[in-house]
Structures are given as structure tokens and as C-alpha cells.
NUGUDO-979412 format. One record per atom (N, C-alpha, C): x, y, z; residue in one letter. Coordinates in steps of 0.2 Angstrom, whole numbers, plus 5000, padded with zeros to 4 digits. Layout:
BEGIN
XYZA/...
//
This chain:
BEGIN
489952225048M/489152225047M/488952175042M/488452145043K/488152095039K/487652125034K/487652105028I/487152135023I/486452105025I/485952145024R/485252115025R/485152065019R/485052005020I/484951945015I/484151955013I/484051945006V/483451955003V/482951895005V/482451915009L/481851875011L/481251885006L/480951825005F/480351835001F/479751855006F/479351905004L/478751915007L/478251865006L/477951835011I/477451775010I/476851805007I/476851815001A/476251844998A/476351834990A/475751844986C/475851844979C/476151904977C/476751894972I/477151944970I/477051954963I/476952014960V/476952024953V/477652044951V/478052014947T/478652034946T/478852074939T/478352074935N/478452114929N/478152184930N/478552234929L/478252304931L/477752324926L/477752314920T/477252334915T/476552294917T/476652234918A/476052194920A/475752214926A/476152234931Q/475952264937Q/475552324937Q/475852374933N/475452434931N/474852424928N/474752384924K/474152364920K/473652334926K/473952294930L/473452264935L/473252314940L/473652354942T/473452404947T/472952454944T/473052474938D/472552524934D/471852484933D/471952424932S/471252384931S/470852374937S/471252364943I/470952354949I/470652424951I/470952474950Q/470752544952Q/470052564948Q/470052544942S/469452554938S/468952514940S/469052444942L/468452404945L/468252434952L/468652464956I/468452494962I/467952544961I/468052584956S/467652644955S/466952614952S/466952554949Q/466352524947Q/465952474951Q/466252464957A/466052414962A/465252434964A/464852384964K/464152394965K/463952384973K/464352344976T/464252334983T/464952354987T/464852364994E/465452384998E/465852314999E/465552254999Q/465852195000Q/466352184994Q/466152204988E/466552194982E/467052244982E/466952304984K/467452354985K/468052334990K/467752304995L/468252285000L/468752234997L/468552184993G/468952134991G/469452164986G/469252214982L/469652244977L/470152294980L/470052324986L/470552364990L/471052324992L/470952264995N/471452214997N/471852194991N/471552174986D/471952154980D/472352214977D/472152274978L/472552334975L/473152344980L/473052334986S/473552344991S/474152294990S/473952234989N/474452174988N/474752184981N/474452214976A/474752224969A/475352274970A/475352324974F/475852374975F/476452344979F/476452284981K/476952264985K/477652264983K/477852264977T/478552274975T/478752334973T/478352384972T/478452454969T/478352514974T/477852504978N/477652564982N/477352544989N/477852554994G/477552535001G/477052575003G/477052645002Q/476552685004Q/475852675001Q/475852654995K/475252634992K/474952574995K/475352524997V/475152465000V/474852485007V/475152525011L/474852545017L/474152585016L/474152635011E/473552675010E/472952635008E/473052585004Y/472452545002Y/472252495007Y/472752465011A/472652425016A/472252455022A/472452515024E/472052555029E/471352565027E/471252575020K/470552585018K/470152515019K/470452465017A/470152395017A/470052375024A/470452395029L/470352375036L/469752415039L/469652475037V/469152515040V/468452485037V/468452475031L/467852445028L/467652375030L/468252335031A/468152265034A/467852265041A/468052315045Q/467852315052Q/467052345052Q/466952385047K/466252415047K/465752355045K/465952315040L/465552265037L/465552205042L/466052195046G/466152135051G/466352075047G/466752085042I/467052025038I/467752005041I/467751955045A/468451945048A/468951925043A/468851885038S/469351855034S/469651915030S/469251965028A/469452025024A/469852065029A/469652075035E/470052105040E/470752075041E/470752015041G/471451975042G/471851995036G/471551995030K/471952005024K/472252075024K/471852125026A/472052195027A/472652195032A/472652165037Y/473152165042Y/473852135039Y/473752085035L/474352055031L/474652105027L/474252145023N/474452195019N/474852255022N/474552265028L/474852325032L/475452295035L/475552235037G/476152205039G/476752205034G/476552185027N/476952185022N/477152255020N/476752305020G/476852375019G/477352405024G/477352385030N/477852405035N/478452375035N/478452315032I/479152275031I/479552315025I/479152335020I/479452375014I/479752435017I/479352475021T/479552545023T/480052535029T/480152475032G/480652465037G/480352475044G/479752475045N/479452475052N/479252405054N/479752375057Y/479752295059Y/479252285065Y/479352335070D/478852325076D/478152325074D/477952375070K/477252375067K/477052315063K/477552295059S/477352245054S/477252175058S/477652165063V/477452105067V/476852105071V/476652165073A/476052175077A/475452165072A/475452185066Y/474952175061Y/474852105059Y/475452065058F/475451995056F/475151955062F/475351975068S/475051935074S/474251945074S/474052005073K/473252015072K/472951975067K/473351965061A/473051925056A/473051855058A/473651835061K/473651765063K/473051745068K/472951785073D/472451775078D/471751765074D/471651815069I/470951805065I/470951745062I/471451725058F/471351665054F/471351605058F/471751595063E/471651545068E/470951535070E/470651585072A/469951585074A/469451565069A/469551585063E/469151575057E/469251495055E/469851475055L/470051405053L/469651355058L/469551375064A/469151325068A/468351325066A/468151385063K/467451385060K/467351355053K/467851375049N/467851355042N/468551335039N/468751275040P/469351255037P/469451255030P/469351315026S/469351315019S/470051325017S/470151315010I/470851315007I/471051395008I/470651445007D/470751515007D/471051535014D/470651505019I/470851525026I/471551495028I/471651435025K/472251395027K/472851435024K/472751455017K/473251495014K/473451555017K/472951595020N/473051655023N/473351645030N/473151595033L/473551575040L/474251565038L/474351525033A/475051505031A/475451565030A/475151615026R/475451685025R/475651715031R/475151715036A/475351755042A/475951725046A/475951655046Y/476451615050Y/477151635046Y/477151625040G/477751645036G/477951715036G/477551765037S/477751835037S/478051845044S/477751815049I/478051825056I/478751795056I/478851745052G/479451715052G/479951765048G/479751795043V/480151845039V/480351895044V/479951925048V/480151985052V/480551955058V/480451895061S/480851865066S/481551855063S/481651835057S/482351825054S/482651895053S/482251945051E/482652015050E/482852035057E/482452025062Q/482652045069Q/483151995072Q/483451945069N/483951905071N/483651855077N/482951845077N/482651805082N/482551735078N/483051695077Y/483051645072Y/482551585075Y/482551575082S/482151525085S/481451535083S/481251595084S/480551615082S/480451605075S/480851625071A/480851625063A/480751545061A/481151505064F/481151435062F/480451405064F/480151425070D/479551405073D/478951415068D/478951485066Y/478451505061Y/478451475054Y/479151465052Y/479251435045Y/478951365045Y/479051325051V/478851255051V/478051255050V/477751305054K/477051305054K/476751315047K/477051365044S/476851385037S/477051325032S/477551295033I/477751245028I/477251185029I/477051165035V/476651115036V/475951125032V/475651185032I/475051205029I/475151195021I/475751225019Y/475851225011Y/475951155009Y/476251115013E/476351045011E/475751015010E/475251025015E/474550995015E/474251015008E/474351085006L/473951105001L/474351094994L/474951064995E/475451054989E/475551114985E/475651164988D/475851234985D/476551244984D/476851214979I/477551214978I/477851284977I/477451324974N/477651394973N/477851434980N/477351424985M/477551454991M/478051414995M/478051354994L/478651314998L/479351334995L/479351354989S/480051374986S/480251434990S/479751484991R/479951544995R/480151535002R/479751485005L/479951475012L/480651435012L/480751395008Y/481451365007Y/481951415007Y/481851465003N/482351525003N/482451555009N/481851565013N/481851605019N/482251565025N/482151495024V/482451455029V/483251455028V/483451455021G/484151465020G/484351535022G/483951585022V/484251655024V/484351645032V/483951615036A/484051605043A/484651575044A/484851515041Y/485451485042Y/486051525039Y/485951565034Q/486551605032Q/486651655037Q/486151685040S/486251735045S/486651705051S/486651645052Q/486951615058Q/487651585055Q/487851595049K/488451575046K/488551505045K/487951465045D/487951395043D/487851395036D/488351405032Y/488251415025Y/488151345021Y/488351285024A/488151225021A/487451215021A/487151225026K/486351215026K/486051265022K/486251325023A/485951385019A/485951365011A/486551345009L/486651335002L/486151275000L/486051225004A/485651165003A/484951195002A/484651235006Y/483951265006Y/483951305000Y/484451344998F/484351394992F/484351354986F/484751294986E/484751254980E/484051224979E/483751204985K/483151174984K/482651224982K/482651284984A/482151334982A/482351354974A/482951354972K/483051374965K/482851314961K/482951254962D/482651204958D/481951204957D/481551214963T/480851224962T/480651284958T/480951334959Q/480851394955Q/480951384948Q/481451354946A/481651334939A/481051294936A/480851244940Q/480251204937Q/479651254936Q/479551304940L/478951344939L/479051404935L/479751414932N/479851474928N/479751534932N/479951534939D/479751584943D/480251644942D/480151704941P/480651754940P/480951774946P/480651754952N/480951774959N/481551724960N/481751684955I/482351644956I/482951694957I/482951754954G/483451804955G/483651814962G/483151814967I/483251834974I/483651774977I/483451714975T/483751654977T/484551644975T/484651664968L/485251664966L/485751714969L/485451774971T/485851824975T/486051794981T/485551764985N/485751734991N/486351684991N/486251644985I/486751594984I/487451624983I/487451674979A/488051714978A/488351744984A/487951774989N/488151794995N/488451744999N/488251684999C/488551625003C/489251615000C/489351614994Y/489951594991Y/490451654992Y/490151714992R/490651774994R/490851775001R/490451755006S/490651745013S/491151685014S/491051635009L/491551585010L/492251595006L/492251665003Q/492851684999Q/492951644992Q/492351614990K/492351584984K/492151634978K/492551674976Y/492351734972Y/492151714965Y/492451664962P/492251654955P/491551624955P/491351584960E/490751554960E/490251604962E/490451654966A/489951714968A/489851754962A/490351774958L/490251814953L/489751784948L/489851714947K/489451684942K/488651684944K/488551674950A/487851674953A/487551744953A/487951804954Y/487751864953Y/487551884946Y/487951864941Q/487851874934Q/487151834932Q/487051774935Q/486451744933Q/485851774936Q/485951814942A/485351844946A/485151914943A/485651944939E/485552014937E/484952024933E/484851984928K/484251994924K/483551984928K/483651934932Q/483051914936Q/482751964941Q/483152014943V/482952054949V/482752124946V/482852144940Q/482752204937Q/482052234939Q/481552194939S/480852214940S/480552224947S/481052204952N/480852204959N/481352254962N/481152314964P/481552364966P/481952344973P/481552314977R/481952294983R/482452234982R/482252184978A/482752134976A/483352164972A/483252214968L/483752254964L/484252294969L/483952324973G/484352364978G/484852314982G/484552264984E/484952214988E/485452184984E/485352164977W/485852144973W/486352194972W/486252254971H/486752304970H/487152304977H/486852304982N/487252304989N/487752244989N/487452184987S/487852124988S/488452124983S/488352154977V/488852154972V/489352204974V/489152264977G/489552314980G/490052284985G/489752234989L/490252204994L/490752154991L/490452124986Y/490952084982Y/491552124979Y/491352174976Y/491952214973Y/492352244979Y/492052264984K/492452284990K/492952224992K/492752164992A/493152104995A/493752094990A/493652114983I/494152104979I/494552164977I/494452214981H/494752274981H/494652324975H/494052324973N/493852364967N/493352414970N/493652464974E/493252514977E/492752554973E/493052574967N/492552614963N/491952584960N/492052514959E/491452474957E/490952464963E/491252454969A/490852454975A/490452514976A/490752574975L/490352634976L/489852644971L/489952624965N/489552634959N/488852594960N/488952524963N/488452484964N/488052514970N/488352534975W/487952564981W/487552624979W/487852664975D/487452724973D/486752694969D/486852644965K/486252614961K/485752584966K/486052554972A/485652524977A/485152574980A/485452634981I/485052694985I/484452714980I/484652714973V/484152734969V/483552684969V/483752624969A/483252574969A/482752574975A/483152574981F/482752574987F/482352644988F/482552694985N/482152754985N/481452754982N/481452714977T/480852704973T/480252674977T/480452634982I/479952604987I/479952634994I/480352684995D/480452715002D/480752665007D/481152615005D/481452565009D/482052595013D/481852625019K/482352655024K/482852605026K/482652545028F/483152495030F/483652485025F/483452475019G/483952465014G/484452515012G/484152585012I/484552645011I/485052645017I/484852635023A/485252645029A/485852595028A/485752535026D/486252485025D/486752505020D/486552535015T/486952555010T/487452615012T/487152665016Y/487552725018Y/488052695023Y/487952645027I/488352615031I/488952585028I/488752545022F/489352515018F/489752575015F/489452625013K/489852675010K/490352715015K/490052725021G/490352755027G/490952715029G/490952645029E/491452605031E/492052605026E/491852605019L/492352615014L/492752675014L/492352735015F/492652795015F/493152805021F/492952775027Y/493352775033Y/494052735031Y/493952685028A/494552645027A/495052685022A/494752725017Q/495052765013Q/495352825016Q/495152835022K/495352905026K/495052965023K/494452955019N/494053005017N/493553025022N/493753065027Y/493353065033Y/492753105032Y/492753155028S/492153205027S/491553155024S/491753115019E/491253075016E/491053025021E/491452995025A/491252945030A/490752975035A/490953035037I/490453065042I/489753075039I/489753105033E/489153115029E/488753055028E/489053005026N/488652945025N/488452905031N/488852905036A/488652875043A/488052915046A/488152985045A/487553025048A/486953015045A/486953005038K/486352985035K/486052915037K/486452875038A/486252805040A/485952805047A/486252845051L/486052855058L/485352885058L/485252935054E/484552975054E/484052925052E/484152885047L/483652835044L/483552775049L/484152755052A/484052695057A/483652715063A/483752785065K/483352805071K/482552805069K/482452825063K/481752825061K/481452755061K/481852705059T/481552635059T/481652595065T/482052625070N/482252595076N/482552525076N/483052525071V/483452465070V/484152475074V/484152445080L/484752455084L/485352435081L/485452385077E/486052365074E/486352415070E/485852445066Q/486052495061Q/486352555065Q/485952575070I/486152635074I/486852625077I/486952555080R/487652545083R/488152545078R/488052525072N/488552525066N/488752595064N/488252635064A/488352705062A/488752745067A/488552735073E/488952765079E/489652735079E/489752675077H/490452655077H/490852685072H/490552695066I/490952735061I/491152805063I/490652835066L/490752905068L/491252905074L/491252865078S/491752865084S/492452855081S/492552805076N/493152795073N/493452855069N/492952885065V/493152935061V/493452995065V/493053015071Y/493153075075Y/493853055079Y/493952995081E/494552975084E/495152985079E/495052965073A/495652975068A/495753045067A/495253085067K/495353165066K/495553195072K/495653165078G/495853195084G/495353235088G/494753225086N/494153255090N/493953205095N/494253205100F/494153145105F/493553155109F/493253215110A/492653225113A/492053195109A/492053215103E/491553185099E/491653105098E/492253085098A/492353015097A/492152975104A/492253005109L/492052975116L/491252975116L/490953035114K/490153035114K/489852975110K/490152965104H/489852915099H/490052845102H/490652845105S/490952775107S/490452755113S/490252795117K/489852775123K/489252745120K/488952785115I/488252755112I/488352685109I/488952685105Y/489152625102Y/489152565107Y/489552575112W/489652515117W/489052495121W/488652555122K/488052535126K/487552495121K/487452515115L/487052475110L/487352405109L/488052405108N/488352335107N/488252285113N/488352315119D/488252275125D/487552245125D/487052295124S/486352275124S/486152225119S/486452235112L/486252185107L/486652115109L/487252115112T/487552055114T/487252025119T/487052065124N/486652035130N/486051995127N/485652035123V/485052005120V/485151935117V/485651935113E/485851865110E/486051815115E/486451835119N/486751785124N/486251755129N/485751805131I/485251785136I/484751735132I/484651755126R/484151705122R/484451645122R/485151635120K/485451575120K/485451535126K/485651575132G/485651545138G/484951515140G/484451545140V/483751525142V/483551465137V/483751465131Q/483551415126Q/484051355125Q/484651355129A/485151315128A/484951235128A/484451225133E/484251155134E/483751135129E/483551175125M/482951155120M/483251115115M/483951115114N/484251075109N/483951075102N/483851145100F/483351155094F/483751135088F/483451095084E/483651075077E/483051085072E/483151125067Y/482551135062Y/482351075059Y/482751035056E/482450975052E/482050935057E/482350925063K/481950875068K/481250905069K/481250975070K/480651005072K/480151005066K/480451015060E/479951005054E/479650935053E/480050885055N/479750815054N/479250805060N/479450835066S/478950825072S/478350865070S/478350915067A/477650955065A/477250905061A/477550875056R/477150825052R/476850775056R/477250745060L/477050685064L/476450705069L/476550775071I/475950795075I/475350805071I/475350825065R/474850835061R/474550765059R/474950715058E/474650655056E/474350615062E/474650635068R/474350605074R/473650635076R/473650695074N/472950735076N/472450705071N/472650695065E/472150665060E/471950595062E/472350555065L/472250485067L/471750495073L/471950535078L/471450545084L/470750565082L/470750605077K/470050635075K/469650575072K/470050525068A/469650475065A/469450425071A/469850415076K/469750375081K/469150395085K/469150465086E/468550495090E/467950485086E/467950485080D/467350475076D/467050405077D/467550355077K/467250285078K/467050285085K/467350315090Q/467150305097Q/466450335098Q/466150385094R/465550405095R/464950355093R/465150305089T/464650255087T/464450205092T/464750195097T/464550155102T/464550185109T/464150165114K/464150185120K/464750165124K/464950105123Y/465550085127Y/466150125126Y/466250135119L/466850175117L/466850245120L/466250275120L/466150335122L/466250345130L/466050295134I/466250285141I/466950285142I/467250235138G/468050235138G/468350295136G/468150325131F/468450395130F/468350445135F/467850445139S/467750485144S/468150475150S/468250405151L/468750395157L/469450415155L/469650405148L/470350425146L/470350495147L/469850535145L/469850605146L/469950625153L/469650595158L/469750615165L/470450595167L/470650545165I/471350525167I/471850575164I/471750595158G/472150645154G/472050715158G/471450735160L/471450795164L/471750795171L/471750735174G/472150725180G/472850735179G/473150705174F/473850705172F/474050785170F/473550815166L/473650885164L/473750925170L/473250915175Y/473250955181Y/473950945185Y/474150885185Y/474850875189Y/475350905185Y/475350905178K/475950935174K/475851015175K/475251035175R/475151105176R/475451135182R/475351095188M/475651125194M/476351125194M/476651065190E/477351065190E/477651125185E/477251135180L/477451195175L/477351255179L/476851265183K/476751325187K/477451345191K/477651295194K/478251305198K/478851325194K/478951295188R/479451315183R/479351385181R/478751395179L/478651465176L/478751515181L/478651505187T/478751555192T/479451575192T/479951525192L/480651535192L/480851565185L/480551545180E/480651575173E/480451645172E/479951665176K/479651735176K/480151775179K/480451755185E/480951795189E/481551795184E/481751745181L/482351745176L/482251795171L/481551795168S/481451845163S/481551915165S/481351935171E/481351995174E/482152015174E/482551975176Y/483251985177Y/483551995170Y/483251965165E/483551975158E/483352045156E/482752075157Q/482552135156Q/483052185159Q/483252175165K/483652225169K/484352215166K/484552155163A/485252155161A/485352195154A/484752205151L/484852245145L/485052315146L/484952345152H/485052415153H/485752415157H/486152365158L/486752365161L/487352365156L/487852385159Q/488452385155Q/488952335157Q/488652275160M/489052225163M/489252175158M/489852135159N/490052085155N/489552035153N/489452035146P/488851995144P/489051915145P/489751905145H/489851835146H/489651805153H/489751855158F/489551835165F/488851825166F/488451865162I/487751865163I/487451795159I/487851785154F/487651715150F/487751655155F/488351655158N/488551605163N/488051595168N/487851655171C/487351655177C/486751625175C/486451645169L/485851625167L/485851555165L/486451535162G/486451465160G/486451415166G/486851435172A/486751405178A/486051395181A/485751455181I/485051455183I/484651415179I/484651415172S/484251375168S/484451295170S/485051285171G/485251215172G/484951195179G/484951235184F/484551215190F/483851205189F/483551245185I/482751235184I/482651175181I/483051155175I/482851095171I/482951035175I/483451035180N/483650975184N/483150975190N/482651015190N/482251025196N/482551045203N/483151075202G/483451105208G/483151165210G/482551165212T/482151225214T/482451265220T/482651235225D/482951275231D/483651305229D/484051265225H/484651295223H/484551355218H/484051345214A/483951405209A/483651465213A/483251455218I/482951515221I/483551545225I/484051505228K/484551535232K/485051575227K/485151545221Y/485551575216Y/485251635214Y/484651635213L/484251695210L/484251755215L/484251735222A/484251785227A/484951825227A/485451785226K/486151815226K/486251855219K/485951825214F/486051855208F/485651925208F/485051925211S/484651985211S/485052045215S/485352025221K/485752075224K/486252105220K/486652065217L/487152085212L/486852135207L/486352115204M/486052155199M/485852225201M/485552225208R/485352285210R/485952335211R/486452305214L/487052345215L/487352365208L/487352325203T/487652345197T/487252395194T/486552385194L/486052445191L/486252505195L/486352505201E/486452565205E/487052605203E/487652565202Y/488252585201Y/488352605193Y/488052565189S/488152575182S/488052645179S/487552685183Q/487352745180Q/487852805182Q/488352785187E/488852835189E/489552825185E/489852885185S/490552885181S/491052855186S/490952875193L/491452855198L/491052825204L/491352775207I/490952755214I/491552745219I/491352745225P/491852735230P/492152665230P/492852655232I/493152595231I/492752545236I/492552565242E/492152525246E/491552495242E/491152535238K/490652505235K/490852455229K/491352465226E/491652415221E/491852355225E/492152355231I/492252295234I/491652255236I/491152295238E/490552265240E/490252225234E/490252255228S/490052225222S/490452165220S/491052165221L/491552115220L/491452055224L/491252065231Q/491152015236Q/490551975234Q/490052015232N/489351985230N/489451935224N/489851965219Y/490051925213Y/490451865215Y/490951865219L/491351805221L/490951755225L/490451785229E/490051735232E/489551695228E/489351735223L/488951695218L/489351645214L/489951665212E/490351615208E/490551555213E/490651565219K/490751515224K/490251465224K/489651495224L/489051445224L/488951405218L/489051445213R/489051415206R/489551355205R/490151365207F/490651315206F/490851275213F/490351275217D/490451225223D/491051245227D/491151305229N/491751325233N/492451305230N/492451315224A/493151295220A/493751335222A/493551395225F/494151445227F/494051485233F/494551515236R/494451555241R/494751625239R/494451675242Y/494651745240Y/494851795246Y/495251845245I/495351895250I/495351965246I/495052015248I/495052075246I/495252125251I/495752165249T/496052215254T/496152285251T/496152335255K/496252405253K/496652435258K/497152475255S/497652515259S/497252565263S/497452585269E/497152635273E/497352705271E/497752705266T/497952775264T/497452805258T/497052755256I/496552775251I/495952815255I/495852875252E/495352915256E/494652895253E/494152905258D/493452885256D/493152915250D/493352975248D/493053015242D/493452995236D/493952955236M/494252935230M/493852875227M/493752885220G/493352835216G/493652805210G/493352755208I/493552725202I/492952705197I/493052705191P/492452685186P/492152615189P/491552615188P/491152555191P/491252495185P/491152435188L/491152375183L/491852365179L/492352385182L/493052385179L/493452325181L/493352305187I/493752245190I/493452175189I/492752175189Q/492452115189Q/492652065183Q/492752095177P/492952045171P/493652015172P/494052045176L/494752015177L/494651955182L/494251965187I/494051915192I/493751855188I/493251875184E/492951815180E/493451775176E/493951815173N/494451775169N/494851735173N/495051755179A/495451725184A/495151655186A/494451665187I/494051605189I/494051555183I/493751575177M/493551535172M/494151505168M/494751545167H/495251525163H/495951505167H/495851515174G/496451505178G/496251445183G/495851455187I/495651415193I/495251355191I/494751365187I/494251305186I/494651255181I/495051285177V/495451235172V/495951195176V/496151225182K/496651195186K/496351135190K/495651135191K/495351075194K/495551065201K/495851115204K/495951105211K/495751175215K/495651175221Q/495451235224Q/495951285224Q/495751345222G/496251395221G/496151455225G/496551505224N/496551565228N/496551625224N/496151675226I/496151745222I/496251795227I/496751845225T/496851905230T/496751965226T/496352015229V/496252075226V/496452125231V/496852175228N/497152225233N/497152295229N/496852345233F/496852415231F/497352455235F/497852485231Q/498352525234Q/498452595231Q/498752635235L/498852705233L/499652715232L/499752735226K/500452745224K/500552805221K/500852855224K/500952925222K/500352955220K/500252965213D/499652995211D/499152955207D/499252885209T/498852835205T/498552785210T/498052755208I/497752695212I/497852635208I/498052585211T/498252525208T/497752465211T/497552425206C/497152365208C/497552305206C/497652265210M/498052205208M/497652145209M/497552105204V/497152035204V/497651985203V/497751935208I/498151885208I/497851815209I/497951765205D/497651705206D/498251645205D/498051585208D/498551535208D/498351485203D/498051505197G/497851455192G/498351435188G/498151415182I/498651385177I/499151435174I/498951495174G/499451545171G/499151575165G/499251635163I/499051665157I/499251635151I/499951625151E/500251595145E/499951525143E/499951485149N/499651415148N/498951415146N/498551465148S/497851475146S/497751495139S/498251535136K/498251555129K/498351495125K/498851455127K/499051395123K/498451345123K/498051335129A/497451295129A/496951315125A/496851385124K/496351415119K/496551395112K/497151405111E/497451395104E/497251315102E/497351275107N/497251205105N/496451185106N/496051225108S/495351215109S/494951215102S/494451175102V/494051175096V/493651235095V/493451265101Q/493051325101Q/493451385103Q/493651435099V/494051485100V/493551545103V/493751565109H/493251615112H/493651685112H/493351735110K/493651805111K/493351845116K/493751875121S/493451905127S/493251975125S/492651995124M/492352055123M/492552105129M/492552075135A/492552115141A/493252145141A/493852115140L/494452145140L/494552195135L/494252185129D/494252235124D/493852305126D/493352295130I/492952345133I/493352385138I/493752345142I/494152375147I/494752415144I/495052385139K/495552425136K/495352485132K/494752485129K/494452545126K/494252595131K/494052575137R/493852625142R/494452655145R/495052615146L/495652645149L/495952695143L/495952675137K/496152715132K/495852785132K/495152785132M/494752845132M/494952885138M/494952855144M/495152895150M/495752925149M/496252895146T/496952925145T/496852985141T/496552985135K/496453035131K/496053095133K/495553085137V/495153135140V/495453175146V/495753135150S/496053165156S/496753175156S/497053155150Q/497753165150Q/498153135155Q/497953085158K/498253055164K/498252975162K/498852945163K/498952875161K/498452825165K/498152785161A/497752735164A/497952675160A/498152615163S/498352555159S/498252495163S/498352445159M/498252375162M/498852325160M/499052295164H/499652245163H/499552175166H/499652125162S/499552055165S/500252015164S/500351975168S/500951935168S/500851865171S/501251815169Q/501251745172Q/501751745178Q/501551715184L/501951715190L/502351645189L/502951645191Q/503351585191Q/503751565197Q/503851505199D/504251485205D/504951485203D/505351465207A/506151465206A/506351425201A/505951375199N/506051325194N/505751345187N/505451405187G/505151425181G/504451395179G/504151365184N/503551335183N/502951385185N/502451385181S/501951435182S/501551425188S/501451475192V/501051475199V/500451515199V/500351545193G/499751595193G/499851655188G/499351695189T/499351755185T/499251815189T/499551875187K/499451935190K/499251995185K/498652025186V/498452075182V/498452145186V/498752195184V/498752265187V/498452315183V/497952345186I/497652405183I/497852465186I/498152515183T/498352575186T/497852635183T/497652675188L/497152725187L/497352795190L/497252845187P/497352915190P/496952925196P/497152955201I/496752975207I/496153025204I/495553005206Q/494953045205Q/494553045211Q/494253105212Y/493853115218Y/493053125216Y/492653095220I/491953095219I/491653165221I/491253195217D/490953265219D/490553255225D/
//
């Protein structure tokens, strides 16, 4: 599990606790003395913002009051500030879905206000809204969206020359790169933020130093990590959220160097810090760290207790990654204790969430693969767009001075509209296909199908769309739709007839033949001795066929053959998958020599399912793979055999 990296809330932060208490007391006194409702409204928003580092509930309480009063008085800018405070309050308390909804409302308000009154205050609040959406997107692992909104925020702050806010955004960009394990870029942005904060004597430098230390810890550069943690310690004392994350990070450092007592000591302190601001997300993270350590120490009672606490909090905040990790700990602990029924229950939930989270990530990557997104390029592009808009505005001002230039501008506008209409029609065709693609993405989230297969299919469809292969894309989508319907129907059942499994495999193979331009032939046979009411678990064979295609036949670069045979042997059903590709041993060697090392999650899932089937049914379920050779010892393919106990469908 990855630790939550400390992000800066895009707002003014008071870091000295005594100073903040004086400030909140002063504002509360002014509210009671306010002579007008408009004056009271501004003070309510200021008071909500002042509680940002110590009391999330107070942030929400005063922001709600400000929102009601702003809507009553019809003051849009104050309403937008109230939404910003509500978003930040929900970040602190771990309600990310609510926070992004509030930030989006604030964004819409300030964008509308900017068109009417491009004042510095409006621009700052719009930049806060953009940056805050970036914070939530980064916390939710949606880094494409995070980069997009960070760029918009940075452009405004650069225009305003606000180096204080720029330093916080540099930190958050570093966080996004760190979450993607691009530590070189992450450290570059953290150092950039740290240098700016040092110039400003900004106490929040402790947050940036913590993130720098986390990078070094991930790179296993422990002396550098410890030095940065020690530098950050004094700087985070007045910020409970930053202090809690610092203790969590230091706990992971001590765990990495095998000092478990110090790790637990720091995690206990992290819980105390998070509790002062009711940060459920941070507390859940800490319980998961403790649960993992207790499981490794075989202290199963403590592991269950901490995992259960984490699970309860994660369900309240609806953070799927935390729910998945807590379920994983519980599954492993119960399996170690020999309680296989409880282990199976938690394992099913873990794998379902794990597949869903993996599918979301892979689908997003598949659809956006052709965007070739690079943050630095986009940042520079945003500046160029802003400069171009300024030039166009100056040009339009000149055009208004003469009749001829006005006529010329009108003609250019008509030409532009004609071109826009043409592009709109082309875009409409593309969006129609992308809409269908989006619908299949949503279906894929509910399936327990191999995420690598869905990624490949969506990647192929995306390629067809981008290359304007509309007919091919529609044909491919039709076959993909049929396979999805079958998969959705079967994935809810524990057993399906073998005939139904064969039908699903035929659809999948036809889809792959279309994708790889008939690169192989296939035969599927079934023994006549197999009865109609005998069943097998659904979606068990498809990953083996996918491996045969991707790692055996396609690599061979010649037309291949795949044979799938279902047989009845005594009290077992066997499924044999044979291909004439390069062979499993040659495939392993090719992977070892490859720059990109890929781990098959599908095979791990199959092994886990077979293992749990064996434990629950007390009947052997196994998988065996071997390389086929000719008389001269040359590889002629691969054979994989899955053996399952006979089971009957009710």
C-alpha cells in the first residue's frame, strides 16, 4: 500500500496554532459586532478558512452558514468562497466525492464572474478552485485530471506573480509524479517548491521536506530520507494533518529498516494527530499500516483489530483502495489462522475491488493512450495559448477602428464557423463511438474479467477510432458488446455449463482473430461423456487462451493454431489448452530480456481461485503448464492443463 502523500490545500493556511486561535477568536468577536449582513458574510467565510488546519467540522459549520447567507443576499463571489471552504472541509474529513462537487460549483461561479469582472480577487479564487480540484484528483489517482487543473491554476498564479501559491502547486505536481513512481521528476518539483518556500520563510516547508524524504525512502536511500525527516519535524508541529502524515511516513521508514517498535510508536502518534481534525482518511491509512505489520509479526488478533478499524473508516469515506487493502489483510490473517470460510469471504471482496481498481486504471490508460500527455509540454502550451489570446484581443481592438478590417474579420469569422461546423460533424462521429466505448468501460467495472484483455480491446478500439477506421471500430465494438453481455451474464454465477463457456471462448477468439488479422486458427472440442448439468467456474479459461495468443503465437509471427479440449477423467473435468507458439520457456526468456517486465495478474487470480476451491471443497483443483518439444528437442508450443473436480449445476 502506498502512503498518502501530503498535498497543500490551495488556500491561505495559518501555521502557528497560537496565532490561529487568536485569529479565530478575533473573527468570532467581529461577527457578533457586524453591522450588516454583507459584513457578517465575509467574516463567516474568513472564519471557516481560519479553521482549515485544526478543525474540519468547524470549517464545514461556518462555510454552511456563509453559503446560506450568500445565496440569500445573491452575492456570487461570496457563494463561490463558501463552496471552496466546503470543499476543503470535506477534504480534511475524507469526503472526496463531496469535496470535488463543491470545488466544481465554485469553479463554475468564478468562471462566470471572471467574464463580468476580471479582478485580481476573482482570478485568485478561480485559481484556488482549479488547484483544489487538482488536489482531489491526485488523491483519487486521476493524475491526468490533476495535471490539467494544476496547469490552469499555475497559469493564473504566474500571471499574478504569486510565488507563495506557486510553491504549493509545485509541491502538488511533485506529489502527482511521486504517486506514479517518477521520483526524478517528483524530486525536481519538490526541490523547486522548497527553494521558493525558503525564500519566503514559509513554515509549510515541512510538508515539502516530508515528501522529499518519502521519495528517498522509496528509492531506499535511507540516510538521505532520515536527514529530510529530521529537517521536517520541527516545521510540521503546528499542522495536525501534516504532523500525522509525517509520523506515518517516519513509521514506514522505521519499518523499512526493521525497527518495528519505533514504527508502531510513530503510527500511534499519527492517530492522535489525525483525531484532532477528524481526518478519517489519515486514520484509516494508519490502521492499515499497523495491521500489515502485525500480520507480518503473526500477531493475528492485533492485525484483525486494526484492519477492522480501517475497514470501518474506509467504508464511511468510500475510499475503495483502503477498503481493498483492509480486506486483503483480513483475508490473509484468516487464512493463516485456518478459518478458510472467513478468508474466502474477505478474499472475494478483495479481488472484486482489486479488479475494479485495476480496470479503472487500465481503461483510463487505454482511452488516453494516444493523447501522449506530457505535463511540461502542456504547461508551456497553456502559456502559449494565453499569449495568443492576448494578441488576438489586441488585434480585434485594431480591427474595430476601420470598416475594412471589420469586414475582413467578419469574413474570417464566417470561414472559421464553416470550418468549425465541418470539425464538429467529424467530432460528432468520433464522440458517438467514444460514447459507446465509455458505456463498455462502465460495464467492465462490474466484471471479474482479465483487466489485461479489456485494456487490449479498448486500446485496439481507440486505435481504430483515431485512425478514422470507423467501420472497423463499429464491427469490433459489435463483437466486443456480445462478449461483454455474455461475460456479464456468466460472471454472477458460481458455475456455468461447459457449453456456455465454449460459446464465450468462441466469441473471444473471434474478437482476437479480428484484432490480429486472422493470425491463428482454433478448434474447441468437448467429450461426449460430459453431462449437460456439469459446470465449471466462469471466466477461468479465457486468460490461458489470451496468454497463448499474446505470448506464444503473436511473438512467433506466423499463423498459429490453438486447440481447446474438455474431457471427463474419472471424477475430474480437465481442460487442455495447446498452442504451437514459441513455447513457455522461450516466452519466459523473452520477458527476462525485455525492457518492460510484465506480471500476469490473471494467472495469479486463477491460482488463487483454484487454491480456494481446493480448500473449500476438499477436492483437488490444479493447473499445470509445460513446453512441447519435437524429437530433436526443439520447442513446438505450450500445453496448459486445468484439472477441476466434477460439480453439478443446481
